[in-house]
C-alpha positions in Angstrom: 74.7 230.7 102.9 76.2 233.0 105.6 80.0 233.3 106.2 79.6 231.4 109.5 77.7 228.6 107.7 80.4 228.3 105.0 83.2 228.2 107.6 81.3 225.5 109.5 80.8 223.5 106.4 84.5 223.7 105.6 85.5 222.6 109.1 83.1 219.7 108.8 84.5 218.6 105.5 88.0 218.8 106.9 87.0 216.7 109.9 85.4 214.1 107.7 88.5 213.9 105.5 90.7 213.4 108.6 88.4 210.7 110.0 88.3 208.9 106.7 92.0 209.0 106.3 92.0 211.5 103.4 95.4 211.9 101.9 97.1 214.9 100.4 99.6 215.0 97.6 102.5 215.2 100.0 101.2 212.1 101.8 101.9 210.2 98.7 105.4 211.6 98.3 108.1 208.8 98.4 111.0 211.2 98.0 112.3 214.3 96.3 115.7 215.0 95.0 116.8 218.5 94.1 119.6 219.7 91.8 121.3 223.1 91.5 119.8 225.7 89.1 122.0 226.8 86.2 124.2 223.6 85.8 122.9 222.5 82.4 126.4 222.8 80.9 127.8 219.3 81.1 131.4 219.4 82.2 131.2 223.2 82.4 132.0 223.9 78.7 128.9 222.5 76.9 127.3 224.9 74.5 123.7 224.6 73.4 123.0 224.0 69.6 122.1 226.8 67.3 118.3 226.8 67.4 115.5 229.0 68.7 113.6 226.3 70.6 116.5 225.1 72.8 118.7 227.3 75.0 120.3 227.6 78.4 118.0 226.5 81.2 115.7 224.4 78.9 117.4 221.1 79.9 118.2 222.1 83.5 116.6 219.7 85.9 115.9 221.2 89.3 114.0 218.4 91.0 113.0 214.7 90.6 110.1 213.5 92.8 108.4 210.2 93.2 104.8 209.6 94.4 102.9 206.4 95.2 100.0 206.2 92.8 98.0 203.0 93.0 99.9 200.1 91.5 102.6 202.5 90.1 105.1 205.1 91.0 104.5 208.6 89.5 107.8 210.4 88.7 107.8 214.1 88.3 110.8 215.8 86.7 110.8 219.6 86.9 113.0 221.8 84.7 114.1 225.4 85.2 112.1 226.6 82.1 108.8 225.5 80.6 109.0 222.4 78.4 108.9 223.0 74.7 105.8 221.5 73.1 106.0 219.6 69.7 104.8 221.8 66.8 102.9 220.7 63.7 104.4 223.7 61.9 108.0 222.6 62.4 109.4 220.0 59.9 112.0 217.5 61.2 113.3 216.0 58.0 113.3 216.3 54.2 110.3 214.0 53.9 108.1 216.7 55.5 107.4 214.9 58.8 106.7 217.4 61.6 107.9 217.4 65.2 104.4 216.7 66.4 104.2 213.7 64.2 107.4 212.3 65.5 107.1 213.2 69.2 103.5 212.3 70.3 104.0 212.4 74.1 104.1 216.2 74.6 107.9 216.8 74.5 110.7 216.5 72.1 113.9 218.2 73.3 115.3 215.8 76.0 115.8 212.3 77.3 115.8 211.5 81.0 117.6 208.3 82.1 117.0 206.9 85.6 119.4 204.1 86.7 118.0 202.4 89.8 120.2 200.5 92.3 117.7 198.5 94.3 119.9 196.2 96.3 122.6 198.7 97.3 125.2 195.9 97.3 128.7 196.8 96.2 129.6 194.8 93.1 126.0 193.9 92.3 124.2 195.2 89.2 125.3 196.8 86.0 127.6 199.9 86.0 127.4 200.7 82.2 124.9 203.3 80.9 122.9 203.8 77.8 124.7 203.9 74.5 126.1 207.4 73.8 126.0 208.6 77.4 129.6 208.0 78.0 129.3 207.3 81.7 130.2 204.5 84.1 128.5 204.1 87.5 130.5 203.3 90.6 130.8 199.7 91.8 128.5 200.5 94.8 125.9 202.0 92.5 125.3 199.2 90.0 121.7 199.2 88.7 119.1 196.5 88.5 116.5 198.5 86.7 116.6 201.5 84.3 113.8 203.8 83.3 114.3 205.9 80.1 112.0 208.8 79.3 112.3 209.6 75.6 110.1 211.3 73.0 110.0 208.1 70.9 109.9 205.2 73.3 108.8 202.5 70.9 111.5 203.4 68.4 114.2 203.6 71.1 113.2 200.2 72.5 113.3 198.6 69.1 116.7 200.1 68.3 118.1 198.7 71.5 116.6 195.3 70.9 118.2 195.1 67.5 121.6 196.3 68.8 121.7 193.9 71.7 120.5 191.0 69.6 123.3 191.6 67.1 125.8 191.9 70.0 124.6 188.6 71.5 124.9 186.9 68.1 128.4 188.2 67.6 129.5 187.2 71.1 128.1 183.7 70.6 129.8 183.3 67.2 133.1 184.5 68.6 132.9 182.0 71.5 131.3 178.9 69.8 131.5 179.4 66.1 128.5 179.2 63.6 125.0 179.9 64.7 122.1 177.7 63.8 118.5 178.6 63.7 117.7 177.1 67.1 120.5 179.0 68.8 119.5 182.2 67.1 115.9 181.8 68.3 117.2 181.2 71.8 119.4 184.4 71.7 116.4 186.4 70.4 114.2 185.2 73.2 116.9 185.8 75.8 117.3 189.4 74.6 113.6 190.1 74.8 113.4 188.6 78.3 116.3 190.8 79.4 114.6 193.8 77.9 111.4 193.2 79.9 113.2 192.5 83.1 115.7 195.3 83.1 114.4 198.3 81.3 111.3 200.4 81.0 110.2 203.1 78.5 107.3 205.1 79.9 104.4 205.8 77.6 101.9 207.2 80.2 103.3 210.7 80.1 101.9 214.2 80.8 103.6 217.6 80.3 102.5 220.6 82.3 104.6 223.8 82.3 108.0 223.0 83.6 107.2 219.5 84.7 107.0 216.1 82.9 105.1 213.4 84.7 105.3 209.7 83.9 104.3 206.4 85.5 106.3 203.3 86.1 104.3 200.2 87.1 105.0 198.2 90.3 105.3 195.1 88.2 108.5 196.5 86.8 110.1 198.0 89.9 108.7 195.3 92.2 106.8 197.9 94.2 106.8 201.6 94.8 110.1 203.4 94.3 112.0 203.4 97.6 113.9 206.3 99.3 116.6 203.7 100.3 117.4 202.8 96.7 120.1 204.6 94.7 119.2 206.8 91.6 121.3 207.9 88.8 119.6 210.7 86.8 121.1 212.0 83.5 119.6 214.4 80.9 120.6 214.5 77.3 119.3 216.5 74.3 117.0 214.4 72.2 117.2 213.8 68.4 114.1 212.8 66.4 116.1 211.5 63.5 114.8 208.2 62.2 118.3 206.8 61.8 119.6 205.3 65.0 123.1 204.0 65.3 123.0 200.3 66.1 126.7 199.4 66.1 127.2 199.0 69.8 125.8 198.0 73.2 126.3 198.6 76.9 129.9 198.2 77.6 130.7 198.1 73.9 133.2 200.0 71.8 133.1 203.6 72.9 134.6 204.7 69.5 131.3 203.5 67.9 129.4 205.7 70.3 125.8 204.8 69.3 123.7 207.7 70.5 120.3 206.1 71.0 118.2 209.2 70.5 120.8 211.4 72.3 122.2 214.5 70.6 126.0 214.4 70.2 128.7 216.9 71.2 131.5 218.3 69.1 134.5 220.6 69.9 134.2 224.3 69.5 131.0 226.1 68.6 128.0 224.0 67.7 127.9 223.6 63.9 124.2 223.1 63.6 120.9 222.6 65.4 121.5 218.9 66.1 124.8 219.0 68.0 126.0 220.5 71.2 129.3 222.4 71.2 132.1 222.8 73.7 133.4 219.3 73.4 137.0 218.4 74.1 139.4 217.9 71.2 140.8 214.4 71.0 138.1 212.9 73.2 135.5 211.3 70.9 134.0 209.4 73.9 133.1 212.6 75.8 129.7 212.4 77.4 127.1 214.6 75.8 125.1 214.6 79.1 123.8 218.1 79.8 122.6 217.8 83.4 123.5 215.1 86.0 122.4 214.5 89.5 125.5 213.5 91.6 126.0 212.3 95.2 127.3 214.6 97.9 131.1 214.9 97.9 131.5 215.2 94.1 130.4 217.6 91.3 128.8 217.1 87.9 131.7 218.9 86.3 134.1 216.3 87.8 132.1 213.3 86.7 131.7 214.6 83.1 135.3 216.0 83.0 138.3 214.6 81.2 139.3 212.2 84.1 135.8 210.5 83.9 135.6 209.2 87.5 132.9 206.6 88.3 129.4 208.2 88.9 127.7 207.4 92.2 124.0 207.2 92.5 122.1 209.4 94.9 120.2 207.8 97.8 117.3 210.0 98.9 117.3 208.7 102.5 121.0 209.3 102.7 121.6 205.8 104.1 125.0 204.3 103.4 125.6 201.0 101.6 125.7 198.1 104.0 129.3 197.1 104.8 130.4 193.7 103.3 131.4 191.0 105.8 134.9 189.7 105.6 135.9 186.1 106.1 136.8 186.6 109.7 133.3 187.9 110.3 134.4 191.4 111.1 132.6 194.1 109.0 134.8 196.1 106.6 134.7 199.8 106.8 131.5 201.2 105.4 131.6 203.8 102.7 131.0 207.4 103.7 127.3 208.1 103.8 127.8 211.6 102.6 125.3 214.4 103.1 121.6 213.6 103.8 119.4 214.4 100.8 116.4 216.7 101.2 113.1 214.8 102.0 112.3 211.2 102.6 114.6 209.9 93.5 115.7 202.2 82.0 115.7 201.8 78.2 115.4 198.7 76.3 116.8 195.2 76.2 120.0 194.7 78.2 121.8 191.6 77.2 123.5 189.5 79.8 127.1 190.7 80.4 129.6 188.6 78.5 
């Protein structure tokens, strides 16, 4: 085929695609959030553990994008460095289990939490975060749904189910006394129902270079992810240890600090391969979050710092929360919309708040 013929064929194919409504990757883009490079240091002092497979830049998120994909939303989280792949040559415990055996979804060094504020109504939704994260969302950023990407989703879900079930039993016993078999069964069912409605652990996952891709079905979010919703994105280091602390729940005792697959933080230099260093002395509830997406007008270092201000979700479209209406019918002052974000960004069972 001559050059002229090849050009004509390409033009014809392009015209047919246009006439048939052919879509490109960017046509399916719902929104994209970007985050500064080089801020994977928590409050500014966090130090990576002593290990060869995890260092500065490895947990540094630079973008979070969402795409419409059939009856699901495809999220793509891109890091500054290529994502470490699980190895069959690397043992993870004294029993001889390997990293590849424990982490079967193509990654093992991080967790990514997405807290989704769908209604954008101040005072609505939950403001607590996953156990061990040490964060509180602002009142105008309460979440209705949470998506948690973790190397061991089934184990994490079961750990939360057990923890929240125990918390529900203890709350009922404190309020009403002894627990019979019928009540226990009802609390178990309520915990499972809350898990299904509130939180999702992706299992359809693909890792390619610096990007991890995962699907969240429309049946969970109620449709494709919207650029008008608020998104809280937090990255923690992952631990593959079988033992998971179950002594707390959302809004529970911060001193218990259950980690739920998240690597902890200690003061000074990191003592080993399974702890971050750089923690604050006398602050056992310090957040071990490595990288955090924050709304315009604040910084990651402030939110993760000693004063621990409330964390505001990021709205990709940049639209402000609707102003509440006062009794007299006059709208109250609306919160500052902040800067417009570039482009037009959950976990396990969550028991009802006490």
